[in-house]
C-alpha positions, -999 to +999 in steps of 0.1 A: +092+326+041+063+316+064+064+288+089+042+265+067+067+268+038+096+263+061+082+231+074+080+218+038+117+225+033+132+191+028+166+200+043+148+214+074+127+183+077+158+161+074+175+182+100+147+176+126+148+139+118+185+139+123+182+157+156+156+133+168+177+102+158+208+117+174+191+124+207+179+088+205+215+078+200+227+098+230+199+081+251+210+047+239+247+055+247+239+067+282+216+037+288+242+013+276+269+030+298+246+028+328+239-009+321+276-017+318+288+003+348+261-013+371+267-049+360+302-053+346+336-048+362+351-014+356+383-029+341+363-042+311+341-011+308+373+010+308+388-011+280+356-005+260+357+033+266+394+034+257+388+016+225+359+039+216+381+070+220+411+054+201+389+046+171+372+080+171+406+097+171+426+074+147+396+073+123+403+110+114+435+098+097+420+066+083+391+084+067+411+114+054+380+136+052+361+113+028+331+111+050+326+148+046+337+153+010+312+126-002+285+152+007+304+178-013+305+156-044+268+146-040+259+183-042+284+190-070+271+161-092+235+171-085+242+206-098+259+191-129+231+165-135+256+137-131+244+120-099+255+086-112+291+097-109+289+095-072+293+057-073+327+061-091+338+087-065+327+064-037+347+035-050+378+056-052+371+068-017+370+032-005+405+026-019+417+058-002+402+047+032+417+012+029+452+025+019+451+050+048+439+024+073+464-002+062+492+024+064+483+031+100+483-006+106+518-010+092+530+020+111+516+006+143+535-027+139+568-008+131+566+013+162+579-007+193+556-011+223+582+005+245+578+038+226+540+036+230+544+030+267+567+060+269+538+080+256+517+070+286+499+040+272+497+014+299+509-022+292+474-036+298+459-012+271+484-022+244+464-053+234+432-031+233+451-006+210+462-035+187+427-047+183+415-012+175+441-008+148+432-042+133+395-033+132+402+003+118+395-006+081+360-019+089+353+010+113+363+036+087+343+019+059+312+019+082+315+056+087+321+063+051+292+042+041+269+059+067+276+093+051+273+079+015+238+066+024+231+102+035+245+115+002+220+091-015+193+110+004+185+082+027+187+103+058+168+081+082+186+050+073+219+068+076+210+080+110+199+045+120+234+032+112+249+061+131+228+061+162+212+027+166+227-001+146+262+009+157+253+000+194+235-032+187+264-056+189+278-042+221+242-040+236+236-077+227+270-086+242+263-067+274+230-084+279+245-119+273+273-111+297+248-099+324+229-132+320+262-151+321+257-166+287+291-154+275+323-145+293+328-110+306+362-107+289+344-108+255+328-073+260+354-055+239+351-081+211+314-075+208+320-038+202+350-041+178+339-071+157+304-055+154+320-031+130+329-060+107+292-068+105+282-031+101+308-026+073+293-055+054+257-044+059+263-008+051+283-017+020+254-038+008+230-009+014+252+015-005+256-008-035+219-014-035+213+023-037+239+026-065+225-003-084+198+019-101+224+044-113+239+037-147+272+054-153+270+072-186+305+085-188+338+079-172+346+100-142+373+127-147+381+128-110+413+111-101+423+097-066+445+128-064+416+152-071+395+135-044+423+135-019+431+172-024+394+180-016+391+155+013+423+159+033+419+195+043+385+185+057+402+158+078+427+183+091+399+208+100+381+180+118+412+170+138+417+206+148+382+208+160+387+177+180+419+193+195+399+223+205+375+201+225+403+183+243+433+206+247+418+224+277+409+191+294+445+178+289+461+210+302+437+211+332+451+177+342+487+189+337+484+221+358+458+211+383+444+179+399+421+154+381+391+166+401+390+198+380+395+178+349+365+156+357+343+186+365+352+205+334+350+175+311+313+169+322+306+206+314+320+201+279+299+170+274+267+188+283+277+217+260+281+191+232+243+189+231+243+223+215+271+213+192+251+182+182+223+206+170+247+226+148+263+195+132+228+178+128+215+208+107+249+213+089+251+178+074+217+180+059+222+213+042+258+205+031+249+190-004+224+218-010+250+245-003+274+228-029+246+224-054+235+261-051+272+273-052+281+252-082+250+264-101+257+300-090+221+302-076+229+329-051+192+334-042+187+298-032+221+297-015+213+327+007+178+312+014+192+279+025+219+295+047+192+318+063+168+288+070+196+267+085+209+296+106+174+303+120+168+267+128+201+263+146+196+296+165+161+289+176+166+253+187+199+261+205+184+292+222+157+271+237+180+242+247+207+266+259+182+286+281+172+253+297+208+243+303+217+277+318+186+279+341+191+243+352+229+243+353+233+236+389+208+208+387+224+192+357+259+194+371+248+180+406+233+150+388+269+137+384+277+146+420+275+177+443+312+185+437+306+190+400+287+222+408+322+237+412+323+239+374+291+261+372+309+294+363+329+276+335+298+257+325+278+290+321+306+304+299+307+273+277+269+272+272+266+310+266+294+308+241+278+280+222+245+299+221+263+328+205+281+305+180+247+292+170+241+326+154+268+318+128+248+290+112+266+270+086+300+285+090+322+253+088+300+236+062+300+267+040+338+267+038+341+229+031+312+228+006+323+258-015+359+248-023+375+267+006+387+237+024+423+249+023+416+283+038+393+267+065+419+243+078+445+271+080+421+292+101+414+262+123+451+256+127+457+292+138+428+288+162+444+258+178+476+278+184+456+306+200+437+282+221+469+266+235+485+300+242+454+313+262+451+280+280+487+280+290+483+315+304+449+313+320+445+277+333+474+280+359+458+312+373+421+305+372+418+267+364+384+257+349+374+293+343+406+299+324+399+269+302+363+280+295+374+316+286+401+302+263+375+280+246+352+310+242+378+333+227+390+306+203+357+295+190+343+330+185+376+340+168+374+313+141+337+317+135+340+355+131+371+350+108+352+325+086+321+347+084+343+376+074+361+357+046+329+342+033+313+377+030+346+392+015+349+364-011+313+356-020+292+385-005+273+358+014+260+367+049+264+336+072+254+353+104+218+362+113+225+399+119+236+424+092 
């Protein structure tokens, strides 16, 4: 396929739109963080950052993988010529999300505060945690709606919710606080209650998109069917999250917090390359399911190859810039952060190699291999912990980076192997 034809590939176009919007989202987040840290007391900024991490973590259990499986069902129904069925599945997913979120809420109120404090949560953060749990149903609905809008092929609108609209309430609140129009202690409320507004707006958009779809027949999919497909995706996502945080946690346990800070910044810079992989993956996901369900192996292999090439080329260019300018990028956060350069180089180099594996995670989730994938990821987490426990005490940040490299290459190679063994589909760029 020549360059002109590739540029007319809708999934590739959407991937570039997604990458542009996500880079804009990163810029907004960094700008917002800078605005807050320069003008608002660190106590209030810290509460906001804590809430952001709590929601990001707990939402994995509140969503139960529905934000990923909605893309799977979109591709499946398109292959069957039953796109109107997506509305029924979405409504059932909403009930799953609300039940999961409310279950977490009930569980939170059952668990005594003394137990939470014994886990290391400080007393002044308990109120923040409570607010996060109360707002969780609206947060999870917003995320589900955002991906449902994508499943309806409204890519730009979906990315606007994900990268721009999400930050508007907290940005407005920050500006009002700076100009002393509202109290500084309302900062957290602007962030959290913003999701109530976002949930309502995104729900309206979803129903507007579904309003033109007339359901011709009753959906055969039950709540149990949807859950069986969704929950392994949630487990895999949680394992992926653990792989990004275990080494940071163990560095703090075995060494001082300086090493933790240096390494965490390296991981954040590396996440730019991860963003490219995810940005391309989400746009090809429904196509992979559609091709697989229709047994259109030619189109399936073509889409996999196009996606893999895009990821590899974009990440090679960005990765090269990050490697060459590594010392500069790290010193931007402070001269001491240059101590992480060897670990930083390993992380960036590893992610550049991983980029050659293309649609590895999406292929498993979108072709009915969710159970196998989450087992592979669980095994990867165990390997990661073992290597970290052995290497971090000996070579600190370098040990963490090597452990991450071994683990991420292990599970990518294993998934590529099983994909070829089961479907004779080559996910990597080389043969």
